N, C-alpha and C positions, 0 to 999 in steps of 0.2 A: 348369561342371562338373556332371555329372548322376550321381547315385548311386541304385541300386535298393535298396529296403528288403528286409530278409530276413523281416520280419513284415508285419503289416497297417499298419505305419507308412507315411505317404505318402512319395512320392519328393520330393526337393528339388533345387533349383538354387541355386548360390552365384555371385553376381556382386559382386565386391569384398567389402564388409562387410555385404551384404544377402543373407539366405537366404530363399528362397521355398519354402514347403511346399505341395505340391499335394494338398490334401484333396479328397474327392469332390464336396463341395458348394461349395467356395470355395478360394481361395489365402490363406495366412497368411504374412506377412513379418515377419522379425526383422531389424532393422538395428542393428549395433553402432556407436554414435556415439563413445563413449569407453569405457574399462574400467568406468565406473560408470553409463553411460546406455545403455539399449537401447530402441529403438522397437518397438512391436507394432502391426501395421497389417493391416487387412483392407478391401479396396476394396468399397464397396457402392453404386457408381454416382455418388458425389459428387465432382466435380472441383473443383479450386481449391487454392491454396496456403494455408499457415497464416498467420493474422493475428497469432499470438503470437510465432512464430519467424521471424526474418529471416536469410536467408543459410544456407549450409551449416554445420552444427555437427559434421560428421563429422571426427574425427581418426584418423590412422593408428593402428590398435589391433590388437595381437596377440590372437587368440582361436582356439579349436578348436571343431569341430562333429563329433560322432560318435555312433553308435548304441551305447547300453549297455542290454542286455537289451530291455525293452519300450518304451524311450523314446529320444529324441534328447537329447543334452546339449550345450548351447552354453556354453563356459566362457571368461571373461576373467580377468584377475588379481584382479578384485573381485567378480564375480557368476557364478553358475551358473544357467542356465535349462534346465529339463527340460520336454519337450513329448512327449506320448504320442499314441497313435492315437485316443483319445477327445477330442483337442483340449484337454486340460488343460494349463495352463501354470503352472509352479511356479518361483519364484525364491528362490535361497539366497545368503547372503553367502560370502565367501572361505573361511570355516571350516565351511561346510555348514549353518549355522543358517537355518531358514526365515524368509523375509521376506514374500513375497506368494505365496500358494498358492490355486489354484482350489478352490472349495467343491464337494464331490462329491455332497452330498445335494440334496433338493428344497426350494425355498423354501416357507415357510408364511405365507400372507397374514395380515396383522393382523386384517382384518375377516372372516376365515373363521369360519363358525358363526353370523354375524348374518343372520337371514332377511330377506327383502325388506320384510315388514311392519314389523319393528322398525327396519330401516334408514330407512324413510320417516318413522317416528315420531321417530327421533333427529334427522333432518334438519329435520323440521317444527318442532322445539323450538329450532332455531337452531344445533345442533351439527353437526359434520362427521364423516364416517366416512373414515378414511384409506384410500386405495387402495394406498398404499405404492409406487407406481410411476408413471412417466410413459409412457403407451402411445399408439400410433396404429395404424391399420390396416396401414400399410406402413412398412418401414424400422426398425421397433422392434428393439432388441436390449438385452441385459443382460449385465453382467460381474459375477460373484458370487465373492467371495474369502472365505477362512476367517478368522475372528477367534479369536485366542487369549484365554484368560481374562485374561492380563496383557498387554493391548494398548491403547495410547492413540492417539487420532486427532486431528490438528491441521490447520490450514490453512484452505482454502476462502475466504480473504479476510476480509471484515468481516461474515460472517453473525452473527446475534444469538446471545446465550447465552454459554456459558462457554468456557474455553480448550480443554478436551478435548471434542471433538465426538461422542464415542462415545455411542450411545443416542439420537441425534437424527436427523432427516431434513431435507434441504435441496433446494431447486430452483435451478437456474441459469437464471434468466429475469429480466433487469433490470426493476425495477418501482419506480415512485414511489408508495409507500403512505403516506398522511398519518396513519394511525393510530399511536398510541404503540407503538414497537417493543418487542416482548417476545421472550423466549427461544424461543417457539414459532413465530415467524415463519420461514417456510421460504425466503424470498427477499427481497432488498433491491435496492439500486441497481447492484450489481456482480456479475459472474459470473466467478469465478476458480477454475476446476475443478482445483486442485492440492490434494492431501492428503498429509500427512506422518504417518508412524506410528512407534511404538516397539513392536515385537513382542517380548515378553520382554526388553525393554531394548535391542533391536537396531533401528537406524534404517533407514528406507526412505522413498521417496516415489513417488507416482503422479500423473502429469499427463495428463488427458484433454483432448485438443485437438479440441474439437467445439463449434461456435458455436450449434448447435441447442439447443432447450430440453432440459435433462437433469436428472437427479435423483440425489442421493446418499442412501442409507440407511446410516447409520453404526452399524448394529447395533440399530436401533429395532425392526425387524420380528422379529429373532431375534438373540440374543447370540452365536450361533455363526458369523455371517457378516455382511459388509457388501456392498453392491452399488451399481453405477452403471448407469443406464439413460438412453437418449436416444431422442427421437422420430424422429430421422433422422440421416443422416450416416454416414461410415465409422467403423469401429472404429479408433481412432487414439490410442494412449496410450503413455506413456513410463515405464519403470521407472527409478527414481533410487536409486542406492546411495550408500554412503559409510560411513566408520568412525564418524561422529558425525552428529547432526542438523545441525550446522553444515555438514558436507560436503554433505548432501542439499540444503540451501538454496543453497549455492554452485553445485552442479550444476544446480539448477532455474534459477537466475538466469543461469548460463552459457547455458542453452537459450533462455530467453525474454527475456533482456536485464536490464540493471541500471540503477538510477536514476543518471542522469548527475550529476556534481558540480553542485550548485546555486549560484546567486549567493549570496554570504555574507549579504547583507542579508535574504534570505528567511527566515533563521533567527531574525530579530527578531520582536517582538510585532506583531500586526496586529489592528486594531479594525474592527468591522463591525456594521451593523444594517440590516435592511430598512426603509427610510424615511429614512436619513441623506441619501441622494443626491438627494432631491426638490428640495433647494435648496442653493445655495452657502453661504448663511449657516449652515445647520445643520451642514454638514461643517466649516466653519471654527470653529464653536463647539466641536465635538468636539476638533479639533486644539488649540484654545486651552486646553481643559480638560486635555488630556494634559500640556501644558506647565505650566499653573498648578499641577497636583498632582504634578509631578515624576515622571511616568510615562514611561519609555522606550518608544518605539514607532517602527516603520519603515513602516507602511502603513495606509491606510484603504481598505476595499473598498466599491465602489459597486454597490448592488443595482439592480433593474430600473427604479427611479424616475428615473434620470438620462436615460433614453431619451425620444424623442418618441413617445408613444403605444405604448410597448413595441416599437417597430420597432428591430430589431438594426442596428448600425452607424449609429446616429443619436444626437444629443445634444440635449436640450431647452435650447437656448441662452437662452431667456427666463428660465430659473431660474438662469442662470450669468452674468448681466450681459452677455449677448451674446457672451462670449468664454471658453468653458470651457477652451480650450487654455492661456490665460494663467493661469487658476486652478490647473490641474494643475501648471504650471511654478512658480507661486508656492508651492504646497505642497511641491514637491520642494526648493525653496530653503529651506524650513523643516524639511527632513529627513524629510518624509512623502511616500511614494510612493503612487500611485493604482493600484488593481487593479479594473477594472470587470467586471461580469458580461456574458456573452453567451449567449443561448439559441439552439437550432437553428431554432425556429419562425419563419418569415418571413411577416409579415402580408400577406394577400391584398389588394393595393392596386395597381392598374395605374400610379398616379402615383408609386409608391415605387420608387426605383431598384434596390434589391437584389432586390425581387420581380420587377420588369420584366426585369432581366438574367437571373435564373434561369429565367423563362418563355421568354425568347427563345432561350436555349441548351439548354433541356431538362434543367435541372439538378435538378429536383424529382422525388420519387418519384411514381409514377402508379398508378392502378387498372389492373386487367387490360385494360380497354378503351382504355387509352392516355391517359385524362384525368388531369390533375394531381390527386393525392389531397389533400383538404382536411380538417383537423380543427381543433379549437379549442385554443389555449393562451393565454398572456397577451395577445397582441395581438388576440384574437378568431380569426376564420377565418384559418388559416395553412397554408402549404405547408412541406414538409420536405425540406431538401437531401439529395441522394442521395450521402452521404459515401463509399459503397463505390466510387464512380467516381473514378478519379485526376484527371480534369479538374475535377470538382466540388471535390475537396480543394484543388486549386490555386486555383480561384476563391475558395473560402472563405479560404484563406491570404492571397490578395491583398486580400480585403475587410478583413482585420485591419489593413491600412495606415491605415484611417480612425482606428483607436484608437492605433496607434503614432505616427501623425502628431500626435496629441494629447499625446504624450509619456507615455502610461501606461507602467507598469513591468511589468505582467503582465496576464494575462487569466484570468478565472474563468468556466468554462463549466458550465452547469447545464441541467436539464430534458432531458438527452440520453440517456434510457433507450431510446427517446424517450418522454417523458411526453405525454399528450394528455387533454384535458378531456372529450371526448365519446366515451368508450369507448376500449378498446384498439385499436390499428391492426390491421386484419385480417391474418391470415397470408399471404394471397395478394396483398397489395400489392406492386408491382414495385419492387425495389431492385436496385442493381448489386453484383456481386461482382467487383471490379476491372473487367475489360473485357468481362464477359458479364452477362447478365441473371439475376437470382435473385429471391428473395422475402423479405418481412419475416420469414418463418419462420426463414430461415437467418441473416439479417443483423442481426436485432434486437440480439443480445447484443454485437455489435461496432460498433454505431452510435456510442456514446460514444467508443469506442476510436479510430475513424476520424476523429471530430470533433477529438479531442485531437491526433491525428497531424497533421491539417491546421493546427490552431492553432499547434502547436509549430513546424512548418515556416515558417509566416508570420512568427512572431516572430523566429526565428533569422535569417532573411534580412533582415528590416527593422530589427532592433535590433543585430545583430552581437554579441549577448550570449547568455549561457545563458538560454534562455526560461524564464519562470515561468508555468506553466499549471496551473490547478487544475480538476479534473473531478469530477463526482459519479458518473457511470456509467463503467464500465471493464470490460475483459476482461483475461485473462492477457497480459502483455507491455505493457500501457498504461503501466507504470512507466517505460518508455523516454522517454515524452513528457510525462508530467504528474504533478504532485502530486495527492493525493486527500484528501478528508475523508469522514467517515462519514455525511454527509447530515443530514436534518432530524430531529435528536434532540429531546429534550424536557427541560425543567427539572425533572427528577424524580430521586430518588436511585438508582433502578434503572439510569438511563442513565449516571451517573458510574461505577457499578459495572461496567457493560457496556463502558465505554470501554477498560479495560485489556486484557481478552481480545480485543476487536475490533482494537485497534491492534497487539497482539502477533501475532495470527494474520495480519493484513495483512503484517507484517514478514516472517514465515516464508513468505508467499505472494508474495514479491518486491517488495512495496511498502514502501520504507523511508521515503519522505517522506510522512508521514501525520499527520492530526490530527482533532480533533472540535470541534464548536462549544462552546467553553468557556461554562459557565453554562447551556447548553441553548438550542436555537433556539426551540421552541414552548413554551407554558405560561409560568408565572411563576416565576422563580427567587427564592431567599431569600438573605439575607446569608450565612447559614451554608453553604448549598449553593454559592454563588459562591466563597466563600473556600476551601472544600475542593476545588472544581473547579480553581481556578488552581494550587493546590498539587499536585494529582494530575496535571495536564496540563503542568506547567512544563517537563518534559523531552520532551514530544511534539514531533517535528520541526517540524510546522506548528502554530503557536501563534496561534490566532485566537479572539477573543470575537465571537460572532455571534448575533443574536436576531431574532425576527419582529416585524413591525409589529403593534401592538395588545397586545403583551405588556409586562410591567413592564421598564423600562429597566434594563440591567445593566452600564453603564459602571462602572469601578472606584470612582468617587466617588458612585454612585447611592445607596448605603446608608450613607454617612458613615463614621464611625469605629466599631469598629476595622477594618472591612472594607478601607477605603482604604489604611491603613498596611500591612496584611498583604499586600494585592495588590501594593503598591509593593515590598515586601521581596522578593517572589518574582520579579517582573519584573526587578529588579536582579540577583538571583541568576542568572536565565536569561542575561542579557548577560555575566556573568562566565564562564558555561559555553559560550558560543558558539564559542570556539576549539576546545574539546574536541569539540563536535558537528560542527564543520567537519572536524576530523581524522577522525572516524568516517565522514563522508561520503566523504572521500578514500579511505579503506580500502574502503568499501562499493562504490565504483565499480570496484574490482578483485576483491573476493571476494563481493559480493552480500549480505553479512550486514547485518541491519537495525541501526538506531541504538537503537530501543526494542525490548527483547527479553524474552520470558518467561524465567523462571529455568531452565526445562527446556532451552532452547536452549544455554545455557552449561554446564549440569550435567545432561546427559541420563542419566548413570549414577546419579543420586541419585533414588530413587523418590519422595522427599518433594516434589520440585519439579514433578512431573508434573500436579498438579491445583491449583496455586496460581493464583488468579484476582485477587488484590488486592495483588500485589507485581510489580515488573518491574525489569529492569536496563537501564542505559544503557551500551552497549558491554560490555566484559568486567568492569569494575572498580567500577561505581557501582550501588548497589542502592537502590531507592526503594520505600517501604511507606506509601502515603498512607492517610488516613482516608476511607472512602467510605460511611460510615453516619452518620446524624444523631445528635447529642448524645453523641458518643464522645470521650473524652479520653485513652484508653489503647488499645493494641492489641497483639496477639501478632504478632511478626515472626519468620519463619524465616530463619536465616542459613545458606547452604550452606557447604561445606568451606572451610577457610582461616581467616584472622584478619581481623576487620572493625573499622573505626574509625568511631565516631559522628562525623559531619561537624560537628556543632554543639559538642561538648565534648571531642573527641579520646579518649573512653573506648574501650578495646579490648574486643572480644568474640571468643570462640572460635566457629568455625562449626559446622555440623551440630547446631544446637540452636535451640529457640524461646526468645525472650526477650520480656519484657513491656516495652513502651516507653510512656513518658508522651508524649502528643501533644495538648497543649492547642490551641486553635483556631489559634494562629499558628505551629504547629510541624509540619513535614513530616518524618517519620522518614527519615533519609538516611544511608547508610553507604558508606564507601570501603574497598575491599579493601586490606589492609596492603601496603606496599611498592609504592605506586602514585604516579605523578607526573601531575598534571593541569595543562594550560595554563590560565591564568586571565586572562580579558579585563578590560580597563579598565571602570570605571563610566562609561557613556556614555548619551546620549539616543537616539542612532541609530547603526547600523553604518555606519562611514565607508567610502566607496568608494576612499579613499586607503590606501596600505599603512601599517600600524602601524609606528612607529619603535621601540617597546618592547613587551616582553611579560614576564609573570611565570609561573613554574612553581611550583606548590605540591607539596610532598613529604609523603606520608603513609606513615610508616615510616622505617626506617633505611637502606635501600638500594633502588634502583629504577632502571629503564631505560625511556626513553620516546622514541618517534619522533613528531616534529611536522612537519606539512605547512604550506607557505605558498605562496600565489600571489596574483594581484591580485583574486581573489574575484568576477570579473565575466565575463571573456571566455573564449574557447576556446584561448588561447595555451598553456595548461598541457599540452594534448595534443601540442604540439610541443616539450615539454621545458622550458617557462618556469615552473619552480617550484623552490622550495627544500625540502630535507628536513633537519631537525635531529635530532641524537641528544643527549639529555640523560641522563647517567649520574651517579648519586649513590651514594656509599658512605660513610656517616657524614657527615663534614664535607667530604669530597673530592667536588668537583663538576667534571664534564667536559662541555663543550659542543662539539659538532662540527657544522659545516655540510657536509652530505654532497653536496648538489647546489647549484649556483648558476647555473641557467639563468635564474632570475627576476632582474630588474634591481635589486631592492631587497632588503636584508637588515636584520634588526633591529639597530639601533645599540646597544641595551642590553638585556641579559637579566638578570632577577632570579630567583633560585632561593630560595624560602622554605622553610627547614628546619623540622621539627616543634618544635624548641626555641625558635623565634622568631628564630633567626639568619638573616640574609639574605646570600647570596653574589651578587655583581654581576659580570657579564661584559660587556666592551665589545668591539665589533667593530673589528678592526684588520688590514688587509691580508689579508682572507679568513679570518681566524681569530678566535676569541674568547679573550680574555685577562682575568685578574683585574683589577678596577678598581684 
């Protein structure tokens, strides 16, 4: 269809749900994917498909497009987009409230007014002068949007700093920076260019799908606008609507994918240290220590020490009595799974099979002259697999068979920004973009993404289980393939404080299976810091204590008492909560909502929740308020609307108020929303791969309703309907349990419901139903 404009508005063509506007200098496309998701696209010579989005996300959607006065108006049931002759694009919700509107003024650079002489002096003293943009001679563009006085900005993955990103600037360029991470860091290991906003309390999201280096200024340059710039690539972004912030997250994860249901054991505690895996004896000593001190644990992570000279897909058998496979199997029989590390750098060694195979097949990235590009990482001179090439991903997936044949239970991939010791890889190094040649400039930010993608595919085929992959570097959509952690943090109080906003923003950015190095990776932890860290992190989905070689040991017993007893207390609490966490993951696989959430995600209508950095929620009904400062034994806790029950003493509090909580060293302030039911796991040393025969549900309040999910916790049969869903309804002493689905071969033989007054109700399974004992 072709319509002529009556003003200076451009002509447009409509093909299906895509409208192409023919401006004089370019074409601009709007594509309606759903009532709440609209793509904005301008081709700038960059071909290739999205790495974040797989398959078509377009749903049949009713919408209208028509001219009104001096602009076009595209309207769905949820969004209205106005586009004028000046190419201004404004987005409103279904009630006409502005969400995302183009800024009409001119930008005002931060360093404006600094003359060249003073700029040189400032830089000579070691300071920097912000240029506030990312620019290049060609392909540069900027998108500038208006900021309201009452507008908060979230997302961007695990950038440093606070929950609300307003007033700061960030770069999307994956980097391994060993310096202590501070709130003024503009970039870290991951580039996840999605932002969520609350403009005058109304939610929206923007996802910029561009793998090139890009920049967000979230109102640092000027409080009247925020902007996005990129050094190259097409203009390609998605407007995300929704009635709540939860809706926006659900829409974003619909677009880029959701974290698949993990194996249940991966929610258990995991112990690690750079240096453990240098010898079989040291690993066994750690496992023996865990058992001796009654500390539940499910996995030990092996850092680079287990390899032969840091060569990936090798094992130093001399340090493992000549038979590492037997040792890994022996550990598994003791309830401990092994998760080894793998880096992308392949040692330059013609006698080394992985390197020789990569050279023979042309699987490494090259210089523009066609020679294999070499830089240094742990093995010394190393080549870098070209993960953008589908054949290379398949080759890498097949190489993982070396590890799966060793019976490892997961793979931890690291250094995949990609990191390099002799300077950054030049932009013009040749990388593949699927089946065509590209450059490092475009493929850098998806290098770790494609490595995770390959590793996931290999484990899925070789183990026939839900793959457990952990990656340091990531891009939007990597959540489909991998768990992530926040990288090399430090044993300092600012990093335990930063953990909460980092993990919460990751959750709102699509990454639900996340964690941080408990106790801190670098520097030296203390007994108080380690204790407060295990309390603060105990509900993070990935629960791993990891530290660097040469730092003070931080195993739970390293500081003696009372650290050991407190650590044990919270590990045992974690295992009680695993059925609840698993339920949340089952829900997340359908709605994309994270397990660990900022209060604002659940209560976006409450202005008090929008700047809270030291509390978080687990699902909808559990509120956690850890101590994240030294020498504190009390803290102020904000409780949102509703009634809340202190987990430890059952005292009730009204919401929408601040309360002062005692929090001695062994206490984590923890609250359950009244009229909540929680599944309660048994006290165990390890998560069993066999189906539980019994389960307990704890009731907080006098009436509640809960949906509980059950499957085998391991394979993909649940996708074919092999799962059970239970409904537990409580009204006073009346308890009803229904098994809603029974595709899974096993059901609980006995269900115990613990009421607040201490009374227990027992239900036994008989002929497909639950009856009173």
